[in-house]
N, CA, C and O atoms as CSV, one atom per row, in Angstrom:
chain,resi,resn,atom,element,x,y,z
A,1,MET,N,N,113.266,82.629,95.082
A,1,MET,CA,C,113.554,82.692,96.808
A,1,MET,C,C,113.027,84.245,96.707
A,1,MET,O,O,112.407,84.419,97.756
A,2,ALA,N,N,112.989,85.279,96.047
A,2,ALA,CA,C,112.804,86.855,96.384
A,2,ALA,C,C,111.405,87.178,96.798
A,2,ALA,O,O,110.888,87.979,97.577
A,3,GLU,N,N,110.814,85.856,95.629
A,3,GLU,CA,C,109.214,85.473,95.668
A,3,GLU,C,C,109.283,85.481,97.122
A,3,GLU,O,O,109.238,86.483,97.835
A,4,LEU,N,N,109.373,84.525,97.415
A,4,LEU,CA,C,108.551,83.296,98.124
A,4,LEU,C,C,108.863,84.496,99.594
A,4,LEU,O,O,108.056,84.519,100.524
A,5,PHE,N,N,109.961,85.298,99.591
A,5,PHE,CA,C,110.250,86.185,100.931
A,5,PHE,C,C,109.450,87.495,101.128
A,5,PHE,O,O,109.108,87.916,102.233
A,6,TYR,N,N,109.083,88.334,99.481
A,6,TYR,CA,C,108.270,89.059,99.617
A,6,TYR,C,C,106.760,88.535,99.883
A,6,TYR,O,O,106.050,89.197,100.640
A,7,ASP,N,N,106.349,87.576,99.386
A,7,ASP,CA,C,104.924,86.214,99.831
A,7,ASP,C,C,105.385,86.362,101.311
A,7,ASP,O,O,105.273,85.146,101.466
A,8,VAL,N,N,105.651,86.631,102.087
A,8,VAL,CA,C,106.822,86.125,103.703
A,8,VAL,C,C,106.642,87.121,104.175
A,8,VAL,O,O,106.282,87.300,105.338
A,9,LEU,N,N,106.807,87.744,103.561
A,9,LEU,CA,C,106.695,89.677,104.142
A,9,LEU,C,C,105.431,89.913,104.158
A,9,LEU,O,O,104.807,89.945,105.219
A,10,ALA,N,N,104.699,90.172,102.629
A,10,ALA,CA,C,103.578,90.560,102.491
A,10,ALA,C,C,102.169,90.047,104.700
A,10,ALA,O,O,101.489,90.631,105.543
A,11,SER,N,N,102.578,88.917,104.401
A,11,SER,CA,C,101.562,88.123,105.288
A,11,SER,C,C,102.289,88.441,106.568
A,11,SER,O,O,101.795,87.946,107.581
A,12,VAL,N,N,103.503,89.267,106.725
A,12,VAL,CA,C,103.769,89.133,108.203
A,12,VAL,C,C,103.176,91.399,108.355
A,12,VAL,O,O,102.696,92.012,109.308
A,13,TRP,N,N,103.466,91.761,107.278
A,13,TRP,CA,C,102.841,92.915,107.509
A,13,TRP,C,C,101.439,93.214,107.261
A,13,TRP,O,O,101.037,94.369,107.121
A,14,ILE,N,N,100.374,91.757,107.182
A,14,ILE,CA,C,98.914,91.947,106.699
A,14,ILE,C,C,98.744,92.133,108.419
A,14,ILE,O,O,98.069,92.932,109.069
A,15,SER,N,N,99.793,90.878,108.898
A,15,SER,CA,C,99.391,90.118,110.649
A,15,SER,C,C,99.832,91.696,111.052
A,15,SER,O,O,98.919,92.252,111.662
A,16,ILE,N,N,100.937,92.487,110.866
A,16,ILE,CA,C,100.406,93.551,111.634
A,16,ILE,C,C,99.767,95.013,111.702
A,16,ILE,O,O,99.784,96.055,112.358
A,17,ALA,N,N,99.103,94.303,110.419
A,17,ALA,CA,C,98.147,96.291,110.390
A,17,ALA,C,C,97.131,95.315,111.229
A,17,ALA,O,O,96.513,95.944,112.088
A,18,GLY,N,N,96.935,94.429,111.192
A,18,GLY,CA,C,95.335,93.427,111.338
A,18,GLY,C,C,95.185,93.646,113.516
A,18,GLY,O,O,94.289,93.814,114.343
A,19,VAL,N,N,96.564,93.503,113.500
A,19,VAL,CA,C,96.959,93.562,115.384
A,19,VAL,C,C,96.932,95.487,115.709
A,19,VAL,O,O,96.652,95.986,116.799
A,20,ASP,N,N,97.301,96.265,114.443
A,20,ASP,CA,C,97.294,98.069,114.805
A,20,ASP,C,C,95.540,97.510,114.583
A,20,ASP,O,O,95.139,97.230,115.713
A,21,SER,N,N,95.042,97.403,114.123
A,21,SER,CA,C,93.327,97.668,113.959
A,21,SER,C,C,92.816,97.467,114.452
A,21,SER,O,O,91.962,98.347,114.563
A,22,ARG,N,N,92.565,96.221,115.366
A,22,ARG,CA,C,91.568,96.096,116.425
A,22,ARG,C,C,92.487,96.549,118.571
A,22,ARG,O,O,91.901,96.662,119.648
A,23,TRP,N,N,93.875,96.648,118.262
A,23,TRP,CA,C,94.359,98.680,119.502
A,23,TRP,C,C,94.406,99.638,118.254
A,23,TRP,O,O,95.214,100.555,118.107
A,24,GLY,N,N,93.575,99.337,117.524
A,24,GLY,CA,C,92.694,101.401,117.015
A,24,GLY,C,C,93.650,101.907,117.267
A,24,GLY,O,O,93.534,102.661,118.233
A,25,LYS,N,N,95.065,101.840,116.643
A,25,LYS,CA,C,96.409,102.275,116.398
A,25,LYS,C,C,96.105,103.225,115.138
A,25,LYS,O,O,97.023,103.830,114.585
């Protein structure tokens, strides 16, 4: 269960990082 949690967390983190990159943050 912990592995799945970290897997989802990593996906969300990458998504947020991509958005920040587009906005030039």
